[in-house]
MARBA-3410 file (N, C-alpha, C, O; in Angstrom, 1 decimal):
170
1.2,-0.9,-0.2,0.1,-0.2,0.0,0.3,0.8,0.0,0.5,1.4,1.1 ~ 0.4,1.5,-0.8,1.3,3.7,-0.4,0.9,4.6,-0.2,-0.1,5.3,-0.6 ~ 1.8,4.8,0.6,2.2,6.2,1.9,1.3,7.3,1.4,1.0,7.2,0.2 ~ 0.9,8.3,1.9,0.4,9.5,1.0,1.9,10.2,0.9,1.6,11.4,0.8 ~ 3.1,10.1,0.9,4.1,11.0,0.3,4.6,10.2,-2.0,5.3,10.5,-2.9
3.6,8.9,-1.5,3.9,8.1,-2.7,2.3,8.4,-3.4,1.7,7.7,-4.2 ~ 1.9,9.2,-3.0,0.0,9.4,-3.4,0.4,10.1,-4.6,0.4,9.9,-5.8 ~ 1.0,11.3,-3.5,0.7,12.9,-4.0,1.8,12.7,-4.6,2.1,13.6,-5.4 ~ 2.7,11.7,-4.6,4.2,12.2,-6.3,3.1,11.8,-7.3,2.6,12.5,-8.2 ~ 3.0,10.9,-7.2,1.8,9.8,-8.7,1.1,11.0,-8.9,1.5,11.6,-9.9
0.4,11.4,-8.4,-0.5,13.0,-8.7,0.3,13.4,-9.2,0.4,13.0,-10.4 ~ 1.1,14.2,-8.9,2.5,14.9,-9.9,2.5,14.8,-10.9,2.3,15.5,-11.9 ~ 2.7,13.3,-10.7,3.6,13.1,-11.7,2.2,13.5,-13.4,2.2,14.3,-14.3 ~ 1.0,12.3,-12.9,0.2,12.8,-13.9,-0.1,13.7,-14.1,-0.9,13.7,-15.0 ~ 0.0,15.0,-13.5,-0.6,16.2,-13.4,0.5,16.6,-14.2,0.4,16.5,-15.4
1.6,16.9,-13.8,2.7,17.3,-15.0,2.9,16.9,-16.5,3.7,17.5,-17.2 ~ 2.2,15.8,-16.9,2.1,14.6,-17.6,0.8,15.3,-18.8,0.8,14.9,-19.9 ~ -0.1,16.2,-18.5,-1.9,16.4,-18.6,-1.4,17.8,-19.1,-1.4,18.1,-20.3 ~ -1.0,18.7,-18.1,-0.5,20.2,-18.0,0.9,20.3,-19.3,1.4,21.4,-19.5 ~ 1.6,19.2,-19.9,2.3,19.8,-20.5,1.6,18.9,-22.0,2.2,18.9,-23.1
0.7,18.4,-21.9,-0.4,18.3,-23.5,-1.0,20.0,-23.2,-1.6,20.3,-24.3 ~ -1.1,20.9,-22.3,-2.2,21.6,-22.6,-0.6,23.2,-22.7,-0.4,24.1,-23.5 ~ -0.3,22.9,-22.0,1.5,24.3,-22.3,1.0,25.0,-24.1,0.8,26.1,-24.5 ~ 1.1,23.4,-24.8,1.8,24.1,-26.4,0.8,24.3,-26.8,0.9,24.1,-28.0 ~ -0.9,24.8,-26.5,-2.0,25.7,-26.4,-2.5,26.9,-26.4,-3.3,27.6,-27.0
-1.2,26.6,-25.0,-1.8,28.2,-24.1,-0.5,29.6,-24.7,0.6,29.6,-25.1 ~ -1.7,30.6,-24.6,-0.5,31.9,-25.1,1.0,32.5,-23.9,1.2,33.0,-22.8 ~ 1.4,32.2,-24.6,3.0,32.6,-24.1,3.4,31.4,-23.4,4.2,31.5,-22.5 ~ 3.0,30.1,-23.7,3.7,28.7,-23.0,4.4,28.9,-22.1,5.4,29.4,-22.4 ~ 4.3,28.5,-20.8,5.3,28.1,-20.1,6.4,27.4,-20.8,6.0,27.0,-21.9
7.8,27.0,-20.5,8.3,26.5,-20.5,7.9,24.5,-20.6,7.4,23.9,-19.6 ~ 8.2,24.0,-21.5,8.1,22.3,-21.5,8.2,21.8,-20.0,9.1,22.3,-19.3 ~ 7.3,20.7,-19.4,7.7,20.1,-18.0,8.6,18.8,-18.6,8.6,18.4,-19.7 ~ 9.3,18.4,-17.1,10.2,17.7,-17.6,9.6,15.8,-18.0,10.1,14.7,-18.4 ~ 8.1,16.4,-17.5,7.8,14.7,-17.9,6.5,15.3,-19.3,5.5,16.0,-19.4
7.3,14.5,-19.8,6.3,14.1,-21.9,5.3,13.5,-21.9,4.8,12.6,-21.2 ~ 4.8,14.5,-23.3,3.4,14.7,-23.5,2.5,13.9,-23.6,2.0,14.6,-24.4 ~ 1.7,13.0,-23.5,1.6,11.6,-24.2,1.1,11.6,-25.9,0.6,12.5,-26.6 ~ 1.4,10.7,-26.0,1.0,11.1,-27.8,-0.2,11.1,-28.7,-1.0,10.2,-28.6 ~ -0.5,12.4,-29.9,-1.5,12.7,-29.0,-1.4,13.7,-30.6,-0.5,14.6,-31.0
-2.6,13.2,-31.3,-2.6,14.5,-32.3,-3.7,15.3,-32.1,-3.6,16.4,-31.6 ~ -4.6,15.0,-32.3,-5.9,15.5,-31.6,-6.1,17.4,-30.0,-6.0,17.3,-28.8 ~ -6.3,18.2,-30.6,-6.2,19.5,-29.3,-7.2,18.6,-28.6,-7.7,17.6,-29.2 ~ -7.4,18.9,-27.2,-7.9,18.6,-25.9,-9.3,19.4,-26.0,-9.5,20.6,-26.0 ~ -10.0,18.6,-26.1,-12.0,19.1,-26.7,-11.7,20.6,-25.0,-11.2,20.3,-23.9
-12.1,21.7,-25.3,-12.1,22.4,-24.2,-13.4,22.3,-23.0,-13.6,23.2,-22.1 ~ -14.5,20.9,-23.1,-15.0,20.8,-21.9,-14.5,19.9,-21.2,-15.1,19.5,-20.2 ~ -12.8,19.1,-21.8,-12.3,18.2,-21.3,-10.9,19.0,-20.4,-10.4,18.3,-19.5 ~ -10.4,20.0,-20.7,-9.8,21.3,-21.1,-10.3,21.7,-19.3,-9.7,21.3,-18.4 ~ -11.2,22.3,-19.2,-12.3,23.0,-18.5,-12.1,21.7,-17.4,-11.1,21.5,-16.7
-13.4,20.8,-17.5,-13.3,19.7,-16.2,-12.3,19.6,-16.0,-12.6,19.0,-15.0 ~ -11.1,19.5,-16.0,-9.6,19.1,-16.1,-9.2,20.0,-15.1,-8.5,19.4,-14.3 ~ -9.5,21.8,-14.7,-9.1,22.3,-14.9,-9.7,22.9,-13.6,-9.2,23.7,-12.8 ~ -11.3,22.3,-13.5,-11.3,22.5,-12.0,-11.7,21.4,-11.3,-12.7,21.4,-10.6 ~ -11.2,20.4,-11.4,-11.0,19.1,-10.4,-9.6,19.9,-9.9,-9.7,20.0,-8.7
-8.5,20.3,-10.4,-7.2,20.7,-10.2,-7.4,22.1,-9.2,-6.4,22.3,-8.5 ~ -8.4,22.9,-9.1,-8.5,23.8,-8.2,-9.3,22.9,-7.4,-9.0,22.8,-6.2 ~ -10.3,22.1,-7.7,-10.5,21.8,-6.3,-10.2,20.8,-5.8,-11.2,20.2,-5.5 ~ -9.3,20.2,-5.5,-8.0,19.4,-5.6,-7.6,20.9,-4.6,-8.2,21.0,-3.5 ~ -6.5,21.8,-5.2,-5.7,22.4,-4.4,-6.8,23.5,-3.5,-6.2,24.2,-2.7
-8.0,23.8,-3.4,-8.9,23.9,-2.6,-8.9,22.9,-1.7,-9.0,23.1,-0.5 ~ -8.9,22.0,-2.0,-9.0,20.7,-0.4,-7.8,20.3,-0.1,-7.7,19.5,0.9 ~ -6.7,20.8,-0.6,-5.6,20.4,0.1,-5.4,22.1,1.3,-4.6,22.2,2.3 ~ -6.5,23.2,0.8,-5.9,24.7,1.9,-6.4,24.1,2.9,-5.8,24.3,4.0 ~ -7.5,23.2,2.9,-8.3,23.2,4.2,-8.1,21.7,4.7,-8.4,21.6,5.8
-7.8,21.1,4.4,-6.4,20.0,5.1,-5.4,20.6,5.8,-5.3,20.5,7.0 ~ -4.9,21.1,5.1,-3.8,21.9,6.2,-4.4,22.2,7.2,-4.1,21.9,8.4 ~ -5.5,23.1,6.7,-6.1,23.8,8.1,-6.3,22.8,9.4,-5.7,22.9,10.5 ~ -7.1,21.7,8.9,-7.4,20.9,9.6,-6.2,20.2,10.2,-6.4,19.5,11.2 ~ -5.1,20.2,9.7,-3.5,19.5,10.1,-3.1,20.5,11.6,-2.9,20.1,12.7
-3.2,22.1,10.8,-2.4,23.0,11.4,-3.6,23.1,13.5,-3.6,23.3,14.8 ~ -4.5,22.8,12.3,-5.4,23.1,14.1,-5.5,22.2,15.1,-5.6,22.3,16.4 ~ -5.4,21.3,14.4,-5.1,19.8,15.4,-6.6,19.0,15.2,-6.9,18.2,16.1 ~ -7.5,19.0,14.1,-8.5,19.0,14.5,-8.6,17.3,13.7,-9.6,16.7,13.6 ~ -7.5,16.9,13.3,-7.0,15.6,13.0,-5.6,15.4,13.2,-4.8,16.4,13.1
-5.2,14.2,13.4,-3.9,13.4,13.8,-2.8,13.8,12.3,-3.1,13.2,11.3 ~ -1.9,14.7,12.4,-0.9,15.4,10.9,0.4,13.5,11.6,1.2,13.2,12.5 ~ 0.0,12.9,10.5,1.4,11.9,10.1,2.4,13.1,9.9,2.4,14.3,10.0 ~ 3.5,12.0,9.5,4.6,13.5,10.1,5.0,14.0,8.7,5.3,13.1,8.0 ~ 5.0,15.2,8.1,5.4,15.2,6.6,3.9,15.8,6.2,3.7,16.8,5.5
3.4,15.3,6.5,2.2,15.2,5.8,1.3,16.6,5.8,0.1,16.5,5.9 ~ 1.7,17.5,5.8,1.0,19.2,5.8,2.4,19.9,4.7,2.0,20.7,3.8 ~ 3.8,19.7,4.7,4.8,19.7,3.9,4.7,18.9,2.5,5.5,19.1,1.7 ~ 3.8,18.2,2.5,3.8,16.8,1.5,2.4,17.3,0.2,2.2,16.9,-0.9 ~ 1.7,18.6,1.2,0.4,18.9,0.5,0.7,20.3,-0.3,0.3,20.7,-1.4
1.7,21.1,0.9,2.5,22.3,0.8,3.0,21.9,-0.6,2.5,22.7,-1.4 ~ 3.8,21.1,-1.2,5.1,20.6,-1.9,4.2,20.5,-3.0,4.6,21.1,-3.9 ~ 3.3,20.0,-3.1,1.9,19.0,-4.3,1.3,20.2,-4.8,1.0,20.5,-6.0 ~ 1.1,21.0,-3.7,0.2,22.5,-4.2,0.9,24.0,-5.1,0.5,24.9,-5.9 ~ 2.2,23.4,-4.2,3.7,24.0,-5.2,3.3,23.9,-6.8,2.8,24.6,-7.7
3.8,22.2,-6.5,3.7,22.3,-8.0,2.5,22.1,-8.8,2.6,21.7,-9.9 ~ 1.4,22.3,-8.3,0.5,22.7,-9.1,0.3,23.9,-9.5,0.1,24.0,-10.8 ~ 0.2,24.7,-9.2,0.2,26.4,-9.0,0.5,26.7,-10.1,-0.2,27.5,-10.8 ~ 2.2,25.9,-10.7,3.0,26.5,-11.4,2.7,26.1,-12.9,3.5,26.3,-13.8 ~ 1.6,25.5,-13.0,1.2,25.3,-13.6,-0.2,26.1,-14.7,-0.5,25.9,-15.9
-0.7,26.7,-14.1,-2.1,27.3,-14.0,-2.1,28.2,-15.2,-3.2,28.1,-15.8 ~ -1.1,29.3,-16.0,-1.5,29.7,-16.8,-1.7,28.1,-18.2,-2.4,28.4,-19.2 ~ -1.2,27.0,-18.0,-1.1,26.4,-19.0,-2.4,25.5,-18.9,-2.6,24.5,-19.6 ~ -2.9,25.8,-18.1,-4.6,25.0,-18.3,-5.3,25.9,-18.5,-6.5,25.7,-18.3 ~ -5.0,26.9,-19.0,-6.0,27.8,-19.5,-6.0,28.4,-21.3,-5.8,29.6,-21.5
-6.1,27.8,-21.9,-5.7,27.7,-23.3,-6.4,28.4,-24.2,-7.3,27.7,-24.5 ~ -6.4,29.4,-24.9,-7.5,30.2,-25.4,-8.8,29.4,-26.2,-8.5,28.7,-27.2 ~ -10.1,29.6,-25.8,-10.9,29.1,-25.7,-11.6,28.0,-25.8,-12.4,27.5,-26.5 ~ -10.6,27.6,-24.0,-11.0,26.6,-23.1,-12.0,26.8,-22.0,-12.0,26.2,-20.9 ~ -13.2,27.8,-22.5,-14.1,27.8,-21.3,-15.5,27.4,-22.1,-15.8,27.6,-23.3
-16.1,27.0,-21.5,-17.5,26.2,-21.7,-18.8,26.5,-20.8,-18.5,27.1,-19.8 ~ -20.3,26.4,-20.9,-21.0,27.0,-20.1,-20.7,26.9,-18.8,-21.0,27.7,-17.9 ~ -20.1,25.9,-18.7,-20.2,24.9,-17.7,-18.8,25.3,-16.3,-18.6,25.1,-15.1 ~ -17.8,26.4,-17.6,-17.3,26.7,-16.7,-16.8,27.9,-16.1,-16.8,29.0,-16.7 ~ -16.2,27.9,-14.5,-16.3,29.1,-14.1,-15.2,30.2,-14.1,-15.0,31.1,-13.2
-14.4,29.9,-15.5,-13.4,31.0,-16.6,-14.2,32.1,-17.0,-15.3,31.9,-17.5 ~ -13.9,32.9,-16.9,-14.7,34.0,-17.7,-13.9,34.2,-18.6,-12.7,33.9,-18.3 ~ -14.2,34.9,-20.3,-13.7,34.8,-20.9,-12.4,36.1,-21.2,-11.5,36.3,-22.0 ~ -13.0,36.9,-19.9,-12.0,38.4,-19.7,-10.0,37.6,-19.2,-9.1,38.1,-18.5 ~ -9.9,36.7,-19.6,-8.7,36.3,-19.0,-7.9,36.6,-19.9,-7.0,37.4,-20.0
-8.6,35.5,-21.1,-8.2,35.9,-22.5,-7.7,37.2,-23.1,-6.5,37.3,-23.5 ~ -8.7,38.3,-23.2,-8.6,40.0,-23.2,-7.9,40.5,-22.0,-7.8,41.7,-22.2 ~ -7.3,40.2,-20.9,-6.8,40.3,-20.1,-5.2,38.8,-19.4,-4.7,38.3,-18.3 ~ -5.1,38.9,-20.8,-3.9,37.9,-20.4,-3.1,38.1,-19.3,-3.5,37.8,-18.2 ~ -1.6,38.7,-19.6,-1.1,39.4,-19.0,-1.0,40.0,-17.5,0.0,40.3,-16.8
-2.8,40.3,-17.3,-2.5,41.1,-15.5,-2.7,39.3,-15.0,-1.9,39.0,-14.1 ~ -3.4,38.3,-15.6,-3.9,36.6,-15.3,-2.2,36.2,-15.2,-1.6,35.9,-14.1 ~ -1.9,36.2,-16.1,-0.7,35.0,-15.9,0.3,36.1,-14.3,0.8,35.4,-13.4 ~ 0.3,37.5,-14.2,0.6,37.7,-13.3,-0.1,37.8,-11.9,0.6,38.1,-10.9 ~ -1.0,37.7,-11.8,-2.0,37.0,-10.7,-1.6,35.6,-10.2,-1.1,35.2,-9.2
-1.8,35.1,-11.4,-1.6,33.2,-11.6,0.8,32.7,-11.1,1.6,31.8,-10.7 ~ 0.7,34.4,-11.6,2.5,33.8,-10.7,2.1,34.1,-9.3,2.2,33.1,-8.7 ~ 1.8,35.2,-8.5,1.5,35.0,-7.4,0.7,34.2,-6.6,0.8,34.0,-5.4 ~ 0.1,33.8,-7.0,-0.5,32.4,-6.1,1.0,31.1,-6.5,1.3,30.4,-5.5 ~ 1.6,31.0,-7.5,2.5,30.1,-7.5,3.8,30.3,-6.4,4.5,29.6,-5.7
4.0,31.9,-6.8,5.3,32.9,-5.4,4.6,31.9,-4.1,5.3,31.1,-3.4 ~ 3.5,32.2,-4.0,2.8,31.7,-2.4,2.8,30.8,-2.1,2.9,30.7,-0.9 ~ 2.7,29.5,-2.9,2.4,28.4,-2.9,3.6,27.9,-2.7,3.7,27.0,-1.8 ~ 5.3,28.2,-3.6,5.8,27.9,-3.5,7.1,28.3,-1.9,8.2,27.7,-1.6 ~ 5.9,29.9,-1.1,6.7,29.8,0.0,6.4,29.0,0.3,7.4,28.3,0.4
4.7,28.2,0.8,4.6,27.5,1.8,5.1,26.9,1.9,5.6,26.8,3.0 ~ 5.3,26.1,0.8,5.6,24.9,0.8,7.1,25.0,1.9,7.4,24.4,2.9 ~ 7.7,25.7,1.5,9.3,26.2,1.9,9.0,26.3,4.2,9.5,26.0,5.3 ~ 8.1,26.8,3.6,7.9,27.3,5.5,7.3,25.4,5.8,7.8,24.5,6.5 ~ 6.5,25.3,5.3,6.0,23.8,5.8,7.0,23.0,5.6,7.1,22.4,6.7
7.9,22.7,4.8,9.1,22.2,5.3,9.7,22.4,6.6,10.3,21.6,7.3 ~ 9.6,23.9,6.9,10.4,23.4,8.0,9.8,23.6,9.6,10.3,23.9,10.7 ~ 8.6,23.1,9.2,7.3,22.7,10.0,6.9,23.7,11.7,6.3,23.3,12.7 ~ 7.7,25.4,11.4,6.7,25.9,12.6,5.4,26.4,11.6,5.4,27.0,10.5 ~ 4.1,25.9,12.6,2.5,26.1,13.0,2.4,27.4,12.4,1.4,27.6,11.7
2.9,27.9,12.6,2.3,29.5,13.0,2.4,30.6,11.7,1.8,31.5,11.4 ~ 3.8,29.7,11.1,4.8,30.1,9.9,3.6,29.8,8.9,3.0,30.6,8.2 ~ 3.3,28.5,8.9,2.9,27.6,8.0,1.4,28.7,7.7,1.2,29.5,6.7 ~ 0.7,28.5,8.7,-0.6,29.2,9.0,-0.8,30.7,8.0,-1.8,31.1,7.4 ~ 0.7,31.4,8.0,0.4,32.6,7.7,0.8,32.9,6.3,0.7,34.0,5.7
1.5,31.7,5.9,2.0,31.8,4.1,0.5,31.2,3.9,-0.3,31.8,3.2 ~ 0.2,30.0,4.6,-0.8,29.7,3.9,-2.9,31.1,3.8,-3.6,31.1,2.8 ~ -3.1,31.7,4.7,-3.1,32.6,4.5,-3.4,33.7,3.1,-4.4,34.2,2.6 ~ -1.6,33.7,2.9,-0.9,34.6,2.2,-1.6,33.6,0.3,-2.0,34.2,-0.7 ~ -1.4,32.3,0.4,-1.9,31.9,-1.1,-2.9,32.3,-0.7,-3.3,33.2,-1.5
-3.9,32.0,0.5,-5.1,32.2,0.1,-6.0,33.2,-0.6,-6.9,33.1,-1.5 ~ -5.2,34.4,0.3,-5.6,35.9,-0.5,-5.2,35.6,-2.1,-6.0,36.0,-3.0 ~ -3.7,34.7,-2.4,-3.7,35.3,-3.6,-4.5,34.9,-4.4,-4.8,35.7,-5.4 ~ -5.1,33.5,-4.2,-6.2,33.3,-4.7,-8.0,33.3,-5.5,-8.6,33.1,-6.6 ~ -8.1,33.7,-4.4,-9.0,35.4,-4.0,-9.3,36.3,-4.9,-10.3,36.6,-5.5
-7.6,36.7,-4.8,-7.3,37.4,-5.8,-7.7,37.4,-7.0,-8.6,38.1,-7.2 ~ -7.1,36.5,-8.1,-7.8,36.2,-9.7,-8.7,35.8,-9.1,-7.8,35.0,-9.1 ~ -9.5,35.5,-8.6,-10.9,34.8,-8.4,-12.1,36.2,-8.9,-13.1,36.1,-9.6 ~ -11.3,37.4,-7.9,-12.6,38.5,-7.8,-12.3,39.3,-9.4,-13.1,40.0,-9.9 ~ -10.9,39.0,-10.1,-11.4,39.3,-11.6,-11.7,37.8,-12.4,-12.9,37.5,-12.5
-11.0,37.1,-12.8,-11.6,35.7,-14.0,-12.2,35.0,-13.0,-11.2,34.3,-12.9 ~ -12.9,34.6,-12.1,-13.7,33.4,-12.4,-15.4,33.9,-11.7,-15.5,34.5,-10.7 ~ -16.7,33.3,-12.4,-18.2,33.2,-12.5,-18.1,32.9,-10.8,-17.3,32.2,-10.2 ~ -19.7,34.0,-10.1,-19.6,33.4,-8.9,-19.1,33.1,-8.7,-19.1,31.9,-9.0 ~ -17.3,33.9,-7.6,-17.2,33.9,-6.1,-17.7,35.1,-4.9,-17.5,34.9,-3.7
END
């Protein structure tokens, strides 16, 4: 049976592979990840991209809530579980722009079309999220609960700043 770190590593590998496939269709695409993209000739469907993006964003929100539960002592923490989750959050947030290739919104998507009209602003906010997540991961590894909680709040504020301008129903 896999421990939490192994499961998170496998999830990270899968996400990196999928994000690499989307990166090629993103305006000003981020550099390709080290994980090779799956062989395909067809561009991903907008609906599939939107669903994928929704699940990643939901996962990030769930991981934030999980870290809050662990920090508040509502559940017993496995050694390193906060740091492991923070590291995965940092990895996932690095690929936010790649998850928004032009035309990947659908009627079910929470992504507003203004993302592509104000792409530079969107990228700046996404970079801030990634920077805050990276800082959270570094602080979480150090193990100071108060510092980790503060950096988690900073990350939440960065997420909200992006959602304010670029997400429906926020």
